N, C-alpha and C positions, 0 to 999 in steps of 0.2 A: 386482060386481067394482070394484076401486078405480080411479079415473080417474088418468091420467098426471099431471095437475096436483096431485091430492091426494098421489100417490106422491112427487112432487118436494118437496112441503111436508114430508112425513115424513122424507125424506132430510136436508133442511136442519135439521130439529129434532133428528134423531138425531146429526148431525154435531156439534152444540153439546153435547148431553147427554153424549156419550161422548168429548169432548176431541179432536175432529178439527179443527173450525173454529169460531172465535169472531168476532163482529163487532168490528172495530177500535174501540178507545176506548169500549167499551160502557157503562162507568160514566158517561160524558158523553153518553149517548144515541147513541153510534156515529158513524161517518163513512161516508157513503154509498159503496157499491161498493169498500170497502177492508176486507180481512179478515185475521185473524191465525190461524196454524196452531197448534193446541194440542198437547198432549204425544203424542197418538197420530197426529195429522195430520202433525207434523214428521217422525216416523219413516217414515210411508208416503211422504211427499214425498221424503225422503232416499233411500229404496229405489228409487223410480221414477227419480230423477236418476242414481243409481249404475248402474242397469240400462242406461239410455240411454248414459251416459258410457263404460262398459266395452264396450258393443256398438260404439260408434264408435271409440274410441281403442285398445282392446286387440285387437279382431278385425281391424283394418285398420292395417297397418304404415305406410301412407301418410297416416294422419290423426293429427294432434296437436292438443293443446288449448291455449287461452290464457284469460286472465281480464283483460279490458280494463276501464278505468275507466268509470264512469257519465258523468262530465263529459267533454266533448270540445270541441275548438276549434269555435266557431260556424260557421266556414266548412265544416266537415264536413257540416252539415245543408243548406247551400246546394248543395254538390256533389251530395249524395244526392237532392236534389229535395224534401226534406221542408219547407223553408221556403215554397216556392211551391205545392207540390202535395199536401201531406199534410192533406187536408180531408175532412170528412163533409158531405153535403148534408142540412140540417136543415129541418124544417117544423113549425110550431106549429098546434095546433087552438085556434081562438079561443074556443070555449065551455069546454073543459076546462082550457085554459091549459097543456096537456101538450105536450112537445116530442118529436118522433120523427125517426128517420133516414128520409128519403124513400125511399131505395133499399130499406131493410128492409120498409117498408110494401108496396112493390110486389112484393118477393120473397115476402112472406107471402100476398099476394093470389094470386100464381101457384101457390103451394103448395096453397092452398084449392081452386083449380080442378082441380089434379092429383089432390087427394083425392077430388073428385066423380067424376072419371074412374075412379079405382081402386075406388070404391064400386060403380059400374055393372059393372065387370069382376068384382068379387067376387060380386055378386048373380048374374050370368050364369053364373059358374063353378059356383056352388052348384046352379043350376037344371039345367045341362046335364051336370055331372059330368065323366067321362072324355072325353066327346065334345066338350068345349068347346075351341074354337080361338081363343085370345086375339088372335092377329094378325088373323084374319078379322073378329073382333068389333070391334077398334079401327078397322078400315078401312070397316066398314059401318054400325055403330050410329050413328044420327043425333045422339043426345045427346052421345056421345063425340066425334064429328066436330065438333060445334058448339063444345064446350068446348076441344078441341085447337086449333081455329082461333083462339079467343080467346087462348089461351096463346101461340101462334106470333106473332100480330099484336102483342100487348102486349110480348112479349119482344123482338121486332125493334125496336120504338120505344124500349124501355127501354135496350137495348144502345147504340143510336145516340145517345140523350140523354146517356148516361154518357161515351161516347167524345168527344162534342162539348162536354161540360161545359155542356149546355143545361138550366139550372135551370128555366126556364119550361116546357119540355116535360115535365120530371119532374112538375111540379105538374099539368099538363094530363092526364098519364096517370092520376094519382091521382083527378082529378075525373071523367075519362071512365069509369074503372073503378068509380066511386062507392064509393071506399074511405072507411069511416067511422072516426072515433076510437074505439078499443076502450073508452075510459072513458065518454065522453059520448054516443057514437052519432051525433055531429054530423059533417057533411061540410064545415064552414066552416073552410077552411084559409088560413094566411098564404102568402106567397110562399116558395119554397125559397131558403135562404141557405147559403153555405159557412162552415165553422168549422174553424180549424186546431187539431189535436189535441195539439200539443206544449206541455208546461209550460215556461215560461221563468222564469229567476231571474237574480240578479246575482252576478258573480264579483268580489271585491274588498272591502276593508273600508269604503270610503265609497261609498254607492250612486250618487252623482252622477258619480263617476269610474269606475264599474264597467262592465265589458262585459256585455252580455246574453248569457247562455248558456242551453242547454236541457237538461232531463233527457232522456236518450235515449229515443226512442219505439220503438227496436228495438236488438237487440244486434249485428246484422250489420255495421254500419259500423265497430265496434271491430275486427272481423276484417279488413275491407278496408284500413283505414289501417295495419294491422300486417302486411299481406301480404308486403312486401319483407323486413321484419325476420325473420319466421318462415322464409321461403323461403331466405334467405341463411344465417342462423345454424343452421338445421336441415338445410341442404344438400338441400332438398326438390326432387324432380324431378316435373314434371307427368306424370300427374294426381296431385294430392294435395289433402288437405282440412284445414281448421282448424275445430275444434269449440269451442263456448263455451256456458256456462250462466250466465245473469245476469238481473237485474231490468231491466224496461223500464217506461215510464210514458206513459200516454195520457189526455188530459183528456176521457174519454168523457162526452158529454152524456147519452146514453141508455144508461147502464150498467145491466145487468139480468141476471136468471137466475143469481143467487147468484154463484159464483166463475167463471162462464163468461165474463163480460165485466167486467173490473175496471179500475181506474185505475192500480193498481200490480200488475204481474204478472211471472211468470218465464218466460223462453224458453230452449229448448234448441235451438241452431242449429248447423248444419254447412255451411260454404261449401266447395264442391269445385271446385278450379281445373282447367280442362281446355283442351285445344288447340281453337281455333276450328274448327268443322266437325264436332266429335265430341260437341257438347253434347246433341243429341237422344238419342244412344245412351246417354249417362250419365244423362240425365233419366229415361229409361225404366228404366234399371238401378236408380236410387235410388227410383223409385216402387214397384217390386216389393220391393226390399230393405226399405223402411220399412214396407210393409204386412205383410210377414212378421214383422217385429219386433213389431208390434201383435198379430197373431194368435197369436204364440208364448205369450202370457199366458193363452190358453185361455178368453177371455171370450165366445167365440162368433163364428165366422167370419161368420155372417149379420149381425152387428152393424156390419160395416164396408162401406164402398163408396167408390169414387172419384167425385169431382165435378170435371169439367174446367171451367175458367173460360171464360165467354162473353166477358167483358171482361178484357183483360190489363192488369196494372199497367204504368206507363210504362217500367219497366226490363226487362220480360219478353218472351220470344218463345214461351213455353209455361208453363202453370201448372195444377196440379191440387191438390185437397184430398183428404185421407183423412178421411172423415166417419164419425162413430160414432153409433149410435142411443142418444141420451140420452132421458130421460123427455119432453123437449119436442120430440123428433123427431131426424132426422139433422142433425148440426151438425159443423162443421169442428173437427178436433183437431190436424191437422198439414197443412202446405202444402209442396209440392215445386215449385220454380220454376226455370226456366232464365232466368237474369238477364242473359245475354249479357255484353258487356264494359262495360255501362253504368256500374257503380260504379267499377271501377278506371280506366276511361277518363276519367270525370268528375273523380275525385280527381287524376289526372295533370294535367288542364287547370287546375283551380282551384289546386292546390298549386304547379304549375310544376316538380314533381319527376318524373323518369322512373320510371314504375311498370310495368316490362315484364319478360318472361321471356326469357332467352336459351336457345334450343333448340340444344343442341350437335349433335344428330343432323342437324338441318336447317340449322345454321349461320346462324340468323337470330333477331331479336327479334320478339316479338308480345305483345299484351295478352291475357292468358288470358280465356276465358269462364268463367262461374260457374254451377254447379247448386247450388241451396240446398235443404236440408231444414230446416224450422222447425216445432218442436212446442211448443205451450203447455203448460208443466209443470202449471199450475193446471187447465187443461182435461183433461189426461191424468188428473190426480188425481180430477176430478169424474167422468170416465168409469169409473174403477175403483170409486169409492164408490157411484155410482148403479147400476152393474151388480151390485155385491156385495149390496145391501140386499135381504133376504128376510124375509117374515113367514111362519112355518110353524106347523102344528099337529103336535105330537108324537104319534106313532101310539099308543103304549101308554097314555099318560096323558090325551091330549086337551088338554094344556097348550099355550099359545101361546109361541113363542119368536121373537125377532128375531135373525137371524144375518147377519153380514157375511161373505159368501163371497169374500173378497179372495184373489187368487192367493197361495198360501203364500209364494212367493219375495218378494212385496212386503209381506206382512203386517207391521204395526207391531211386534207382539209375536209371536215365533215359537212360544214355548211357555210355559205357566204350570205351576208346580210347587205341588202342594197336599199338605200332610200331612192324613191323614183326620181326625185329632183333634189337639188342642193339647198332648197329653201322651204318656207312654210312650216318649219318645225319637224320636217321629215328626217333630216340627219340626226337630230337629237333623239327622236323616237327610236331610230335604228340603232343608235349607240346604246340606248337603254336596254334594248333586246339583246344586243351583243354582250353587255355587262352581266346579264342574267345567265346566258348560255355558255360563256367562255370557260366557266369553271368545270363544266362537264364535257365540252366538245371543243376541238380545235376549230376556231371560226376565223373567217376573213371578212373585213369590211371594205366595200368598194362604192365610190360614188362618182368616179370619173367615167365619161363616155355614155353612150346610149345603153339601155338595158340589154339590148341584143348583143352588143359587143362584150358586155360584162359576162353574160351567159356563156359566150364562146370561150372567153379566157378561163372560166371555171370548168367548162367541159374539158379543156385541154390539159388541166391538171387532175381531173377526175373527181371534182367535188360533186357528191351525189345530190345535194339539195341546195337550192338558192331561195332565199326569203326576201320578198320585195315589200317594202313599207311604202304605202301610197296615201292619198288624202282620205280614203275610206277608213284607213287604219285609225286615224285620229278621231273618227266618229264612233266606230264600233269595236275597236281593239282587235281587229282581225288582220291577217297578212296573207300574202300569196306564197305558197310553196311551189316551186317549179322542180320537177324531177328530171335528173340528168339523162337517164336512158330513154325515156319515152317523150320527154319535153312537155308532158302534160302539167297542168297547173291546178292547184286546189286551194280554196279559201279556208283558212282555219283560224281559230281563236289563239291569241298570243299565249294565254295561260296553258294551252294544250301543247305548245311547241316542244317543251322539254320531254314530255312523255312520248310524243310522236317520234322525235329524234332517237330517244333511248330505244324504242322498239325497232327502229330501222338500222341503227348502227351499233347496237350493243354487242360487245364481245361475249357478254354473259349468256346471251341467247344461243350463240353458236357453241359455246362450251357445254351448255346443257344438252345439246344434241349429240355431243361426242360420247 
């Protein structure tokens, strides 16, 4: 059986070979942790973005969108806390000269111990079958108890060290846990240091006279500084939300795992403004609402879970991640945060402008609280691609095929049209069908190679439906639809194609189920 590490490598290679993702500036040996989306990647990315945008702005009358600039006044980042607090704790291994995030090393150590506990539970479950009582086993098995105690003690120290910003204690936890460098196997570590993740640049034509400004490390602040503009011009009443999709930039020192952690990435965020005191009700509402959106794509409900934060960000009073089961394990794909009035309150202080809401029902002003949903578009893309990749043996022939089982609604190409041969008027008929369908669906036309090879190429990019035009088509105006996942074929009338495709790849149908 293929290891998860090898599977991930195959997904990365497949993404390049079939035009999903390329290394940025590859002809110059690339740029670390920066990627370009190819011809199929950009279509998939656009479809994910549209499904999120429509779910937010079309299904909710009280949510509108904006597109804020990447460059913002530098005081924005002082008010938001990014200048003083947007740091990663980094540690170097003296032997390998490799740099790591101290918090990630400790989290991975805790995950390994949890893996040992799970191994014990799985072994016992196999041994005792239906009679196995997991709760009792966790409470009585000595190995499980010892490992659980180790987790609890380390986690308590870890949370306190993060809250106190105690870098020496973070190093001590790494030493006490005997965490070794994955490259060298050495435990010879430097002290932990803080590193600010914002990219800075100059605004102005002469650098000596220029102001230092930052590439935004998140898109949320563009929403907060426009809160009043949107509220007043849109005559919005609380509760209401503002959605935005845009690029953000973080100078990740330890960028890794393909497009999971990049220096330039895209966020899809919605800030929901609520009356103080109602934020937990809305926080729980958006947690469930967002999980339902993910599950609606049919990638497997068991692939998702919530992870509540042990340590809260400086602006939050509640936070949870929706995690997806990637090849490297469960990882965050979306965050839901109750941000209190931190952002609007701080912008009011630093700007000196009144940023409040006048509640006509209560006849008073107040600073709204905010519940945020923030999803990484690139991570969402990776979840779709990694979940879709399948290597299969074809039953009848024994041939191998690689098929990308991308949810049809998100597939880069919705259907491919093939003439069986390049003669007898079949290409002309196929083109005629293409010209009818291309206004509603992204279609591809192919006439080179055998039908079998053409099917394989479309399987590899995730095209859910292939339409073959043959000699019978010229007689009775019917074509063959071949289904990607089952490889079954069906004969249908040409004039029914539009409605059949609409039924199977319609975003509208999915949105109605939300």
